C-alpha positions as CSV (number, residue, x, y, z in Angstrom):
1,M,-30.1,127.2,103.2
2,E,-27.4,126.0,105.3
3,I,-25.0,123.3,104.9
4,Q,-25.9,120.8,107.4
5,P,-24.0,119.7,108.8
6,Y,-21.5,121.9,109.5
7,R,-18.6,120.1,110.7
8,F,-16.9,117.7,107.8
9,E,-14.1,114.7,107.8
10,S,-13.0,115.7,105.0
11,I,-12.9,118.7,102.7
12,Y,-11.9,118.5,98.8
13,S,-11.2,121.0,96.5
14,L,-12.6,120.3,92.8
15,G,-11.5,123.4,90.9
16,H,-11.9,124.6,88.5
17,N,-8.5,126.2,89.2
18,C,-6.4,126.7,92.4
19,Q,-8.5,129.8,94.2
20,V,-10.5,127.1,95.9
21,A,-7.5,124.9,97.7
22,A,-6.0,128.1,98.6
23,Q,-8.8,129.8,100.2
24,L,-9.7,126.7,102.1
25,K,-6.0,126.3,103.1
26,R,-5.9,130.1,104.4
27,N,-9.3,129.3,106.2
28,G,-8.0,126.3,107.5
29,L,-9.9,123.8,106.1
30,R,-7.5,122.2,104.1
31,R,-5.8,119.3,105.8
32,Q,-4.3,117.3,102.6
33,A,-4.0,117.3,98.8
34,G,-6.6,116.7,96.4
35,P,-6.3,115.6,92.9
36,W,-7.6,119.0,91.6
37,D,-6.2,121.4,93.8
38,W,-3.7,122.7,91.5
39,F,-5.0,122.2,87.6
40,N,-7.2,124.7,85.5
41,F,-10.3,122.7,84.5
42,A,-12.8,125.0,83.5
43,S,-15.3,122.5,81.3
44,A,-17.8,120.6,83.7
45,A,-18.8,118.6,80.8
46,E,-15.4,117.0,80.5
47,F,-14.7,117.3,84.5
48,C,-17.9,115.1,84.6
49,G,-16.3,112.4,82.5
50,V,-13.0,112.1,84.7
51,I,-14.9,111.8,87.7
52,R,-17.3,108.9,85.8
53,R,-14.4,106.7,84.4
54,R,-12.6,107.5,88.2
55,F,-9.9,109.2,86.7
56,E,-8.7,106.7,84.3
57,G,-6.6,107.9,81.4
58,F,-6.4,111.4,83.0
59,M,-3.1,113.0,82.8
60,Q,-1.5,110.3,81.1
61,L,1.6,111.0,79.4
62,E,1.1,110.2,76.1
63,H,-2.0,112.7,76.1
64,L,0.0,115.9,77.6
65,E,1.4,118.7,75.4
66,A,3.7,121.7,76.6
67,Y,2.0,124.8,74.8
68,G,3.9,127.1,76.7
69,K,6.2,128.0,79.7
70,S,7.1,130.7,82.4
71,V,10.1,130.7,84.2
72,N,10.0,127.8,86.5
73,N,7.1,125.8,84.9
74,Y,5.9,124.4,81.6
75,Y,2.1,124.7,80.9
76,V,0.7,121.6,80.0
77,R,-2.7,120.3,78.4
78,D,-4.1,117.4,78.8
79,R,-5.2,116.7,75.1
80,Q,-8.1,114.2,76.3
81,S,-9.5,116.0,79.1
82,T,-8.7,119.7,78.4
83,C,-7.2,120.3,82.4
84,L,-4.7,122.6,82.2
85,S,-1.4,122.2,84.5
86,F,0.5,125.5,85.2
87,H,2.8,124.6,88.4
88,D,3.5,120.5,88.1
89,F,6.4,120.6,85.2
90,K,9.5,122.0,85.9
91,N,11.4,124.3,83.4
92,T,15.1,123.4,83.8
93,P,17.8,124.0,82.1
94,N,19.1,121.2,79.9
95,Q,16.1,119.1,80.3
96,P,13.2,118.7,77.9
97,P,10.0,119.1,78.9
98,L,8.0,116.5,81.2
99,Y,11.6,115.1,82.1
100,D,9.4,114.9,85.5
101,Y,6.1,113.3,84.7
102,A,6.9,109.8,86.9
103,E,7.3,112.2,90.4
104,F,4.2,114.1,88.9
105,R,2.5,110.8,88.2
106,E,3.4,109.5,92.0
107,R,1.7,112.2,93.6
108,L,-1.1,112.5,91.7
109,D,-1.4,108.8,92.0
110,R,-1.5,109.0,95.7
111,R,-4.1,111.9,95.6
112,I,-6.5,110.3,93.4
113,A,-6.5,107.2,95.7
114,R,-6.8,109.2,99.1
115,F,-9.7,110.8,97.0
116,N,-11.3,108.0,95.8
117,D,-11.3,106.3,99.1
118,C,-12.7,109.3,101.0
119,L,-15.8,109.2,98.7
120,S,-16.3,105.3,98.6
121,S,-16.2,105.6,102.2
122,E,-18.9,106.8,104.8
123,R,-17.3,110.1,105.9
124,R,-18.7,113.2,106.0
125,V,-17.1,115.1,103.1
126,L,-17.8,118.5,101.2
127,L,-16.3,119.2,98.3
128,V,-16.0,122.9,96.9
129,R,-15.7,124.1,93.2
130,I,-16.0,127.2,91.3
131,I,-18.5,127.1,88.3
132,Q,-19.2,129.5,85.4
133,H,-22.6,128.7,85.3
134,Q,-25.5,127.0,87.5
135,H,-26.4,124.4,85.4
136,E,-22.9,123.2,86.0
137,A,-23.2,122.3,89.8
138,E,-26.3,120.0,88.5
139,A,-23.8,117.9,86.0
140,I,-21.2,117.5,88.7
141,Y,-23.5,117.0,91.9
142,A,-24.9,114.1,89.2
143,S,-21.7,112.6,88.3
144,I,-20.4,112.6,91.7
145,H,-23.6,110.6,93.2
146,E,-23.6,108.5,90.5
147,T,-19.8,107.5,91.0
148,Y,-19.6,106.9,94.3
149,A,-21.0,105.2,97.3
150,N,-20.7,107.6,100.5
151,P,-23.8,108.8,101.4
152,H,-22.6,112.6,103.4
153,I,-21.5,114.2,100.9
154,S,-22.5,117.8,100.9
155,M,-21.3,120.4,97.8
156,L,-20.5,124.0,97.8
157,F,-20.9,125.7,94.3
158,I,-19.1,129.2,94.1
159,L,-19.8,131.4,91.4
160,H,-18.0,135.0,90.8
161,G,-20.1,137.6,90.0
162,P,-19.4,141.9,89.8
163,E,-21.7,142.4,92.6
164,S,-20.0,143.4,96.1
165,D,-22.3,141.3,98.5
166,I,-22.6,137.4,98.7
167,S,-25.5,135.6,97.5
168,K,-27.2,132.5,98.6
169,L,-28.8,131.1,94.9
170,P,-31.6,128.4,94.8
171,S,-30.2,125.1,94.8
172,F,-31.7,121.8,93.8
173,A,-30.7,120.0,96.7
174,E,-30.6,119.8,100.3
175,D,-27.2,118.9,100.3
176,A,-25.9,121.3,98.0
177,R,-25.2,124.9,97.9
178,L,-25.0,127.9,95.4
179,V,-23.5,131.2,96.3
180,R,-22.0,133.8,94.6
181,I,-19.6,136.1,95.7
182,P,-17.4,139.0,94.3
183,R,-14.7,137.9,92.0
184,G,-11.8,139.8,93.8
185,R,-8.9,141.3,92.1
186,T,-6.5,138.8,92.2
187,W,-5.6,134.9,91.3
188,E,-7.0,133.8,95.3
189,G,-10.2,135.9,94.9
190,D,-12.2,137.7,97.6
191,T,-10.4,136.8,100.4
192,E,-13.3,138.3,102.9
193,A,-16.0,136.5,100.6
194,W,-14.1,133.3,101.4
195,A,-13.4,133.7,104.7
196,A,-17.3,135.2,105.2
197,I,-18.7,131.9,103.5
198,Q,-16.3,129.2,105.6
199,S,-17.0,130.8,108.7
200,K,-19.3,128.4,109.8
201,I,-17.7,125.4,108.4
202,R,-15.5,122.9,110.5
203,L,-13.1,120.4,109.9
204,E,-13.1,117.5,112.5
């Protein structure tokens, strides 16, 4: 089954990690940043909860904890949702963790407002998410459609597998597509597979 229509006015990553946003950008399909682009948010159940709450309480300062760090950034967990951030909070000498939260919050709120506005409009939208199990797709699909009024939302769900080819999987809805692709060797995934599945998608 192919996604119809092929042309979209907006395309957003739904995570669960930054591979989706990176591959959308690589293939010329990422026009603007979305709220999920650079988080690691593997739990489909918690993700659906954030969607249904329209982000209420999401990544609020009182729920955040720094649990590690790299040379450049702190690793931060939202205890309420289990969402992880690896890129948003700077590791700056002589500054405590999360000292730059206000800057992060302003950026995230702007992206959330843009996302909510788009999914409450009538623009043709494609949402793309990596999932770990097929049943997650149906749960995420339901949470989106129960929360947002836009009747023109299509979804593309990506599963990683050990096979070297691309496989289309049976879908549960006309406006949802499930595809299994090779896992790839780096955090960016299999670039050729991503290019193949996005080759017929156009962003107007």
